C-alpha positions, 0 to 999 in steps of 0.5 A: 489532506485526502487519502485512498486505501487499499487491500492487499489480497494473494492467491489462497487458493483455487477450486473448481475455475474459483479464485479464492484470495486472502486480506494481508494489509492495506495500503493508505496513501495521502495526497495533497491538495495537488493530488500529489503524494505525500505518503505512503503506508503499507500495514501486512498481516506478517509483521503487525507490529511495524507500520511500513512508510515510505514517500515520494523521492526527493528531488536529490535523490532524482539528481543523483 
């Protein structure tokens, strides 16, 4: 299973045409060998003790 990590950033300010960013979290995207997403996890500094997890839509969800 492969994993990709993405950094979440929020604009903290701007000075003399330069933008400053604060790192506020990380997104972890896990895939299987076929490249299909198996799960997504988010860690955010506003919720330090909470692991947020999302999964792809199931077939029965798409029928509704």
